[in-house]
Structure formats: structure tokens, C-alpha cells
C-alpha positions in Angstrom: -47.4 -19.0 1.3 -50.2 -16.5 1.9 -50.0 -13.1 3.7 -53.0 -11.7 5.6 -53.1 -8.2 7.3 -56.8 -8.1 8.5 -56.0 -7.6 12.2 -58.3 -5.6 14.6 -57.5 -4.1 18.0 -59.3 -6.1 20.7 -57.9 -4.1 23.6 -56.0 -0.9 23.2 -53.3 -0.9 25.9 -49.8 0.0 26.7 -48.6 -3.1 28.2 -45.0 -3.2 29.0 -44.6 -6.9 28.2 -48.0 -8.2 27.0 -47.9 -12.0 26.8 -49.6 -15.3 27.2 -53.1 -15.0 25.6 -55.3 -18.0 26.7 -58.9 -18.8 26.0 -60.8 -19.7 29.0 -63.9 -21.6 27.6 -65.7 -22.0 30.8 -65.9 -18.2 31.3 -65.9 -17.3 27.7 -63.1 -14.9 28.1 -59.4 -14.3 27.1 -56.7 -14.2 29.7 -53.5 -12.3 29.1 -50.8 -10.8 31.1 -48.3 -7.9 31.4 -45.2 -9.6 32.8 -43.2 -6.8 34.0 -46.1 -4.8 35.3 -47.3 -7.7 37.3 -50.8 -7.6 35.8 -53.4 -10.4 34.8 -56.0 -9.1 32.3 -59.2 -10.6 31.1 -61.3 -9.7 28.1 -64.8 -10.8 27.1 -65.1 -10.3 23.3 -68.9 -10.9 23.5 -69.5 -7.9 25.9 -66.2 -6.0 25.8 -65.9 -6.4 29.5 -62.3 -6.2 30.9 -60.7 -6.9 34.3 -57.3 -6.2 35.8 -55.7 -7.9 38.7 -52.2 -7.0 40.1 -50.0 -9.8 41.2 -47.2 -9.5 44.0 -44.5 -10.8 41.6 -43.8 -10.7 38.0 -46.2 -13.2 36.3 -45.0 -15.2 33.3 -48.3 -17.0 32.5 -51.8 -17.5 33.7 -54.1 -20.4 32.9 -57.6 -21.6 33.9 -58.0 -24.4 36.4 -60.4 -27.3 36.1 -62.1 -26.5 39.4 -62.2 -22.8 38.9 -59.7 -20.0 39.5 -56.3 -19.6 38.0 -52.8 -21.0 38.1 -49.9 -18.5 37.8 -46.2 -18.9 36.8 -44.7 -16.3 39.0 -41.2 -15.2 39.9 -40.7 -17.7 42.7 -42.7 -20.7 41.3 -46.2 -21.7 40.6 -49.2 -20.5 42.6 -53.0 -20.9 42.7 -55.6 -18.3 42.8 -59.0 -19.7 44.0 -62.2 -18.5 42.8 -62.6 -16.5 46.0 -59.4 -14.7 45.1 -57.4 -16.5 47.8 -53.8 -17.1 46.7 -51.6 -20.0 47.8 -48.3 -21.5 46.5 -48.5 -24.9 44.6 -44.7 -25.2 43.9 -42.4 -22.7 45.3 -38.9 -22.6 43.7 -37.3 -19.4 44.3 -34.0 -18.9 42.6 -32.3 -15.4 42.7 -32.2 -13.7 39.4 -34.7 -16.1 37.8 -38.3 -15.7 37.0 -41.2 -17.7 35.5 -41.9 -17.1 31.8 -44.3 -18.8 29.4 -46.3 -21.9 30.4 -48.8 -24.2 28.8 -51.1 -26.9 29.9 -50.7 -30.2 28.4 -53.6 -32.5 27.2 -53.4 -34.5 30.5 -54.0 -31.3 32.5 -50.4 -30.8 33.7 -48.7 -27.4 33.6 -45.5 -27.1 31.7 -43.8 -24.1 33.2 -40.7 -22.3 31.8 -38.3 -20.1 33.6 -35.5 -17.7 32.4 -32.9 -15.5 34.2 -33.5 -11.7 34.2 -30.2 -11.2 32.5 -31.0 -13.9 30.0 -27.9 -15.8 30.8 -27.3 -18.8 28.6 -28.7 -22.1 30.2 -30.1 -20.3 33.1 -33.7 -21.5 32.6 -35.7 -24.7 32.8 -39.0 -26.2 31.6 -40.8 -28.3 34.3 -43.9 -30.4 34.3 -46.1 -29.7 37.3 -49.0 -31.9 38.4 -52.2 -30.9 40.3 -50.6 -31.8 43.6 -47.5 -29.7 43.0 -45.2 -32.6 42.1 -42.6 -31.1 39.8 -40.2 -32.8 37.2 -37.6 -31.0 35.2 -38.3 -31.8 31.5 -35.6 -29.6 29.9 -32.6 -27.8 31.6 -29.9 -25.7 30.0 -32.7 -23.5 28.6 -32.1 -19.7 28.0 -35.5 -18.1 27.5 -38.2 -20.9 27.8 -41.1 -19.7 25.6 -43.8 -21.2 23.4 -44.9 -24.8 24.2 -47.8 -26.7 22.5 -49.0 -30.3 21.5 -50.2 -31.8 18.4 -53.9 -32.7 18.1 -53.2 -36.2 19.0 -50.9 -35.2 21.8 -47.9 -37.3 20.5 -45.8 -34.4 19.6 -44.7 -31.4 21.6 -43.5 -28.1 20.1 -41.0 -25.9 22.0 -39.2 -22.6 21.7 -36.1 -21.5 23.4 -36.0 -18.1 21.9 -32.3 -17.4 21.3 -32.0 -20.7 19.3 -34.2 -19.1 16.6 -35.9 -22.5 16.3 -39.2 -24.1 16.7 -38.3 -27.7 18.0 -40.5 -30.9 18.1 -40.3 -33.7 20.5 -41.9 -37.0 20.7 -44.4 -36.9 23.7 -45.8 -39.9 25.5 -49.3 -38.8 26.5 -49.4 -41.7 29.2 -46.3 -40.7 31.1 -45.5 -37.0 30.0 -42.1 -38.0 28.8 -40.5 -36.3 25.9 -37.7 -37.6 23.6 -36.0 -37.0 20.2 -35.8 -33.4 20.3 -35.1 -31.9 16.8 -35.8 -28.7 14.8 -39.2 -28.3 13.1 -38.3 -24.8 11.6 -35.7 -22.1 12.0 -36.4 -18.2 11.8 -34.0 -16.8 9.4 -31.8 -14.0 10.3 -33.4 -10.6 10.0 -37.0 -12.1 10.6 -37.0 -11.8 14.4 -37.1 -14.5 17.2 -39.6 -17.1 17.9 -41.7 -16.3 21.0 -45.1 -17.8 22.1 -46.8 -20.4 19.9 -50.2 -22.2 19.6 -51.2 -25.3 17.5 -54.4 -25.3 15.5 -56.8 -28.1 14.8 -54.9 -29.0 11.6 -51.7 -29.6 13.6 -50.1 -26.5 12.2 -47.9 -24.3 14.5 -48.4 -20.6 14.8 -45.6 -18.6 16.2 -45.3 -15.0 17.2 -42.1 -13.2 16.1 -40.4 -10.9 18.6 -38.7 -8.1 16.7 -40.3 -9.7 13.5 -43.6 -7.8 13.4 -45.7 -11.0 12.4 -47.1 -14.2 13.2 -46.3 -17.2 11.1 -47.9 -20.6 10.6 -45.8 -23.7 9.9 -47.2 -27.0 8.7 -46.4 -30.2 10.6 -43.6 -30.8 8.1 -42.1 -27.4 9.0 -43.1 -25.7 5.8 -44.0 -21.9 6.2 -47.4 -21.4 4.7 -48.9 -18.3 6.2 -47.7 -14.9 7.4 -49.7 -12.3 9.3 -47.8 -9.0 9.2 -48.4 -6.7 12.1 -47.6 -3.0 12.7 -45.9 -3.9 16.1 -42.3 -5.1 16.0 -42.5 -6.9 19.3 -45.2 -9.6 18.8 -45.1 -12.0 21.7 -47.6 -14.8 21.7 -50.9 -15.9 20.0 -53.8 -18.1 20.8 -57.1 -19.0 19.2 -60.3 -17.9 21.1 -63.8 -16.9 20.7 -66.9 -19.1 20.7 -65.8 -21.1 17.8 -62.0 -21.0 18.5 -61.6 -19.2 15.1 -60.1 -15.8 16.1 -56.4 -15.6 16.6 -55.6 -13.3 19.6 -52.1 -11.7 19.6 -50.1 -10.0 22.4 -47.5 -7.3 21.9 -44.8 -5.5 23.9 -43.4 -2.0 24.3 -40.4 -2.9 26.4 -37.0 -1.7 24.9 -38.6 0.3 22.1 -37.3 3.9 21.8 -40.3 5.1 19.8 -43.1 2.5 20.3 -45.8 2.1 17.7 -49.2 3.5 19.1 -50.4 -0.1 19.3 -47.5 -1.5 21.0 -48.7 -3.3 24.1 -52.2 -3.9 22.7 -54.1 -7.1 22.4 -54.7 -7.6 18.7 -57.1 -10.1 17.0 -57.3 -11.7 13.6 -60.9 -12.7 13.0 -61.6 -16.1 11.2 -57.8 -16.8 11.0 -58.3 -20.7 11.4 -59.6 -23.2 13.9 -58.0 -23.8 17.3 -57.9 -26.7 19.7 -60.0 -26.6 22.9 -57.5 -25.5 25.6 -57.3 -27.9 28.5 -57.6 -26.5 32.0 -54.9 -27.2 34.6 -55.8 -30.2 36.8 -54.9 -28.5 40.1 
């Protein structure tokens, strides 16, 4: 196992709950969000240009769309933001006390959107697969805090985190139908090392996971062995994704929420240059 600490500050910020870094290859920029501040951020590493857009609801995830614009996992469902900044609902599913959380785009272009209750009640969340026409199918129910989701390079395995379980699970995924079966643990985060949050899968099929209250990002092999740890100065590390022209830089979001004395970098977007090699992220088909 190797340890590496060569992180840099990409965007110094004070996000309450920074989350969901996603590389947008068509625009050459990174998307990320502040869930509880209802903000969508963009960052262009080539120019340093940043943008900020406020949403009308708490936003759990943002992803690029194949035809331009963005898809948003919001409090009351999934919405579309068109290139002209027009908003419309794609799949509205409002449940009192519940909000959208992390989401991911599968290799077939569908959106896998998670939910959770604000009070984090056990079993109060779901993971749903949503197609470009808004058709939704519940993939997993009885979820508490639906978080990191990703696929192996060949699309035949899906990795998933329900944070309170302390596990990264792996499921068999049928790329033709989007069905998942055989859920089982890939790795478990030991007591005192934090809780698994957002994840990404690299070109070698290894799973990188951010550790909430663990001040680190870890990489696990497809066999579930821990082989890399990136310590960070911020306790609440929330998610990670590869970006940049060669998909070699690992971007990491962080949070300040609930910390009595936040580290000066809590809420910032960090980056670990040349951390590995990511997979080209698919865009949502809608």
C-alpha cells in the first residue's frame, strides 16, 4: 500500500457540503456542487475560469447531457437544464423529508439517482435508474444514504455505497438491460477510518472512494485489496473524480457542515495531479 500527499487547491471555497465532482469533456471543465447551499459550480483548469449557478432546491448531483445542458438530481426529483438555461422537470418524485443525493451516469447513458431522508432515517432512500425520456425504475430500495455509484471498465460490474453500512458493495450489471444482481461486499471501511462517500472507477478497474470523517481518499483493487491512500487535511472528504485533458488528475470535494472548527481548506475543491488514469465519463442520454 502506498501513501501520497501531493494535493493542490484547485478552488479555495467554503462550501457547506461540497460534492459530486464530474468532468465534462465536451466543455473541458469540472462540475461540482454545494448541496445545502443549492449551488452548481464549474471550474476550467486550463484557464481558471469559474462559474456559479444557484438552484431553487437542494441539489444532490449534476451531470452533463449528451445534447448539451445539465441533468440535476434535486430535492423533488430529476430536472433538466437546457443550454439556454431553461429548466424543466424530467422525473418529479417529491417525498416530504427526502432529497436527491449522489448520482452517476451508466455506460448506456442512463442516470442512476440516489435519494436519502434529511434525518437519515434507516431505509428511507432509494437508487433509481432514469432513462432519457424520464422513465424511472427503482434499482435498490431500503437504502439509508445513497452515495457513490460507478461501473467497471467493461460495464459488467457496478460499485455502490450506502454510507452507514461502511461498505463498498459490488453487483453484477447487465449492460443490455441495466439489471443488477448478486450484491456483495467488495471492501469494508474499518472502525475509526471514516465512512465511505462518493467514488470513482479508474481505467484499471480500481475503485477510489472518499472517506467522510476519514480525511483521505482510498483506492481498492477489483479484488477488494486496499493499495493506495491519499491523506488530506480536511476530515470531511466527500467525493472524487478524474478530470483534466488526459483524465489523470483526481479532483476531490470536501465539506464544512457539522465541524465546530473547520480546517481552512474545508469546503474547497482539491486536486491530486497525475494520480492515475480515469475512464471517459458518459453523458446523460436525455
